[in-house]
Backbone as a chain_set.jsonl record, in Angstrom:
{"seq": "XXXXXXXXXXXXXXXXXXXXXXXXXXXXXXXXXXXXXXXXXXXXXXXXXXXXXXXXXXXXXXXXXXXXX", "coords": {"N": [[323.926, 97.376, -23.017], [320.549, 98.017, -22.283], [318.187, 99.923, -20.202], [315.712, 98.887, -17.873], [312.9, 100.582, -17.278], [310.85, 100.946, -14.389], [309.746, 102.657, -12.759], [306.836, 104.097, -11.613], [304.564, 106.602, -13.274], [303.305, 108.232, -11.644], [305.119, 109.708, -10.068], [305.347, 112.007, -11.073], [303.17, 113.759, -11.298], [303.105, 114.44, -8.583], [303.614, 116.882, -7.022], [301.353, 118.334, -8.198], [298.825, 117.226, -7.453], [299.206, 117.1, -4.603], [299.006, 119.825, -4.37], [296.271, 120.225, -5.531], [294.674, 118.755, -3.732], [295.481, 120.169, -1.166], [294.03, 121.969, -2.18], [291.254, 121.523, -2.153], [291.073, 120.722, 0.647], [291.415, 123.325, 2.006], [289.375, 124.673, 0.853], [286.925, 123.254, 2.108], [287.326, 123.844, 4.564], [287.117, 126.471, 4.474], [284.391, 126.827, 3.8], [283.135, 125.595, 6.136], [283.833, 127.789, 8.249], [282.794, 130.233, 7.09], [280.358, 129.498, 6.924], [279.746, 129.302, 9.71], [280.479, 131.758, 10.334], [278.703, 133.06, 9.201], [275.838, 131.873, 10.468], [276.239, 132.54, 13.173], [276.112, 135.767, 13.206], [273.653, 135.823, 11.805], [271.435, 134.583, 13.571], [269.126, 131.985, 14.134], [265.698, 132.831, 13.921], [263.582, 132.005, 16.194], [265.563, 131.217, 18.063], [266.501, 133.706, 18.336], [264.67, 135.035, 20.038], [264.046, 133.927, 22.028], [264.586, 134.634, 25.651], [266.79, 135.648, 27.703], [267.135, 135.454, 31.33], [268.755, 136.878, 34.731], [268.274, 135.397, 37.376], [267.043, 135.132, 41.096], [266.793, 132.021, 43.266], [266.013, 130.561, 45.9], [267.831, 131.255, 47.523], [270.077, 130.501, 46.048], [272.274, 131.727, 42.871], [271.115, 132.149, 39.813], [272.695, 131.71, 37.24], [271.839, 131.5, 34.349], [268.953, 131.658, 32.285], [266.85, 130.291, 30.224], [263.713, 131.025, 28.821], [260.6, 130.334, 27.873], [258.226, 131.677, 26.181]], "CA": [[322.788, 97.07, -22.537], [319.125, 98.651, -21.952], [318.097, 99.425, -18.98], [314.569, 98.57, -18.316], [312.19, 101.525, -16.273], [309.5, 99.835, -13.872], [309.042, 103.215, -12.143], [305.465, 104.744, -11.91], [304.617, 107.544, -13.626], [302.856, 109.139, -10.538], [305.863, 110.869, -9.2], [305.5, 113.424, -11.426], [301.799, 114.277, -10.813], [302.975, 114.542, -7.158], [302.948, 118.311, -6.875], [299.885, 119.016, -8.363], [298.41, 115.753, -6.535], [298.987, 118.058, -3.521], [298.145, 121.24, -4.597], [294.78, 120.02, -5.599], [294.408, 118.12, -2.257], [295.584, 121.26, -0.286], [292.841, 123.147, -2.912], [290.286, 120.803, -1.467], [290.849, 120.961, 2.041], [290.986, 124.717, 2.243], [287.664, 124.681, 0.23], [286.171, 122.382, 2.624], [287.695, 124.811, 5.847], [286.531, 127.804, 4.329], [283.023, 126.642, 3.807], [282.603, 125.512, 7.486], [284.347, 128.934, 8.555], [282.062, 131.208, 6.549], [279.002, 129.385, 7.591], [280.042, 129.45, 11.139], [280.442, 132.81, 10.866], [277.202, 133.829, 9.123], [275.093, 131.755, 11.502], [276.558, 133.588, 14.147], [276.031, 136.952, 12.802], [272.387, 136.259, 11.663], [270.743, 133.615, 14.616], [267.621, 131.66, 13.817], [264.97, 133.674, 14.577], [263.539, 131.384, 17.462], [266.571, 131.584, 19.148], [266.564, 135.115, 18.801], [263.571, 135.23, 20.735], [264.151, 133.598, 23.366], [264.841, 135.469, 26.551], [267.571, 135.235, 28.915], [267.377, 136.111, 32.618], [269.361, 136.188, 35.922], [267.113, 134.897, 38.649], [267.687, 134.34, 42.543], [265.476, 131.166, 43.587], [266.273, 129.748, 47.241], [269.252, 131.96, 48.344], [271.116, 130.205, 45.056], [271.902, 132.41, 42.089], [270.795, 130.883, 38.442], [273.033, 132.786, 36.109], [271.545, 131.844, 32.642], [267.996, 130.677, 32.378], [266.168, 130.62, 28.957], [262.156, 131.228, 29.425], [259.325, 130.442, 26.269], [257.3, 132.536, 26.189]], "C": [[321.353, 97.942, -21.754], [318.887, 98.527, -20.567], [316.56, 99.975, -19.064], [313.581, 99.753, -16.91], [311.13, 100.957, -15.756], [309.1, 101.212, -12.882], [307.581, 103.758, -12.583], [305.313, 105.926, -12.393], [304.151, 109.01, -12.734], [303.541, 110.491, -9.623], [305.896, 112.078, -9.797], [304.356, 114.018, -11.504], [302.104, 114.812, -9.021], [302.733, 115.935, -6.563], [301.654, 118.698, -6.971], [298.943, 118.087, -8.1], [298.089, 117.054, -5.126], [299.045, 119.34, -3.851], [297.106, 121.282, -4.708], [294.238, 119.412, -4.3], [294.208, 119.025, -1.458], [294.522, 122.175, -0.739], [291.698, 122.964, -1.894], [289.824, 121.068, -0.326], [290.582, 122.582, 2.298], [289.595, 124.795, 2.163], [286.98, 124.103, 1.42], [286.107, 123.582, 4.133], [286.852, 125.985, 5.618], [285.186, 127.812, 4.134], [282.718, 126.423, 5.053], [283.116, 127.065, 8.223], [283.308, 129.735, 8.677], [280.603, 131.029, 7.077], [279.082, 129.508, 9.141], [279.773, 130.772, 11.515], [279.119, 133.75, 10.293], [276.24, 133.184, 9.846], [275.232, 132.452, 12.839], [276.229, 135.259, 13.941], [274.282, 136.858, 12.678], [271.393, 134.597, 12.415], [268.975, 132.944, 13.526], [266.423, 132.381, 14.659], [264.278, 133.161, 15.634], [264.59, 131.279, 18.404], [267.259, 132.899, 19.407], [265.637, 135.39, 19.898], [263.351, 134.814, 21.747], [264.879, 134.662, 24.534], [265.403, 135.425, 27.437], [267.576, 136.261, 29.984], [268.279, 135.835, 33.471], [268.102, 136.055, 36.793], [268.137, 134.372, 39.901], [266.425, 132.936, 42.751], [266.413, 130.265, 44.805], [267.377, 129.771, 47.594], [270.469, 131.595, 46.977], [271.059, 130.757, 44.298], [271.806, 131.609, 40.623], [271.532, 131.857, 37.718], [272.251, 133.237, 34.862], [270.133, 131.022, 32.587], [267.455, 130.76, 31.235], [264.802, 130.033, 29.422], [261.648, 131.184, 27.841], [258.577, 131.05, 26.876], [256.275, 132.468, 25.225]], "O": [[321.445, 98.395, -20.613], [319.159, 97.573, -19.838], [316.114, 100.888, -19.759], [313.75, 99.535, -15.71], [310.353, 100.411, -16.54], [308.133, 100.998, -12.152], [307.244, 103.825, -13.765], [306.14, 106.656, -11.848], [304.407, 110.2, -12.917], [303.132, 111.471, -8.999], [306.354, 113.09, -9.265], [304.53, 115.172, -11.898], [301.29, 115.496, -8.4], [301.831, 116.156, -5.755], [300.959, 119.247, -6.116], [297.955, 118.301, -8.802], [297.05, 117.654, -4.851], [299.256, 119.915, -2.783], [296.525, 122.217, -4.156], [293.125, 119.817, -3.962], [293.12, 119.101, -0.886], [294.073, 123.043, 0.01], [291.267, 123.786, -1.085], [288.7, 121.485, -0.045], [289.516, 122.954, 2.789], [288.793, 124.94, 3.085], [286.141, 124.945, 1.739], [285.063, 124.027, 4.61], [286.023, 126.415, 6.421], [284.666, 128.916, 4.3], [281.788, 127.167, 5.364], [282.217, 127.348, 9.015], [282.802, 130.065, 9.749], [279.848, 131.902, 7.505], [278.056, 129.965, 9.643], [279.144, 131.122, 12.514], [278.675, 134.792, 10.774], [275.373, 134.031, 10.06], [274.256, 132.869, 13.463], [276.141, 135.852, 15.016], [273.599, 137.656, 13.319], [270.842, 133.754, 11.707], [268.206, 133.393, 12.677], [266.345, 132.414, 15.887], [264.238, 134.086, 16.445], [264.323, 131.264, 19.606], [268.135, 133.205, 20.216], [266.087, 136.146, 20.759], [262.462, 135.264, 22.469], [265.727, 135.459, 24.133], [264.716, 135.124, 28.413], [267.856, 137.454, 29.859], [268.828, 134.739, 33.356], [267.076, 136.728, 36.691], [269.189, 133.734, 39.945], [265.274, 133.057, 42.333], [267.318, 129.473, 44.545], [268.04, 128.797, 47.95], [271.517, 132.231, 46.873], [269.865, 130.969, 44.089], [272.407, 130.554, 40.421], [270.965, 132.937, 37.553], [272.003, 134.348, 34.394], [270.154, 129.814, 32.825], [267.621, 131.959, 31.009], [264.629, 129.023, 30.104], [262.129, 131.792, 26.885], [258.294, 130.945, 28.069], [255.37, 133.302, 25.227]]}, "num_chains": 1, "name": "protein.A"}
């Protein structure tokens, strides 16, 4: 008697699909992390020109105030 095989061929591709999926996940996170580091090292000029000061107003200490000039 011949045995009929009804199994899908996707099982043989499972390691390849897993590696490809992990590659794209790692690529996505690396782009996100590298862009975050780049923007932290090179802030926008409008953000870099803002001045931060420590002031006292009415007996209460204000720790950080952003003033536009």
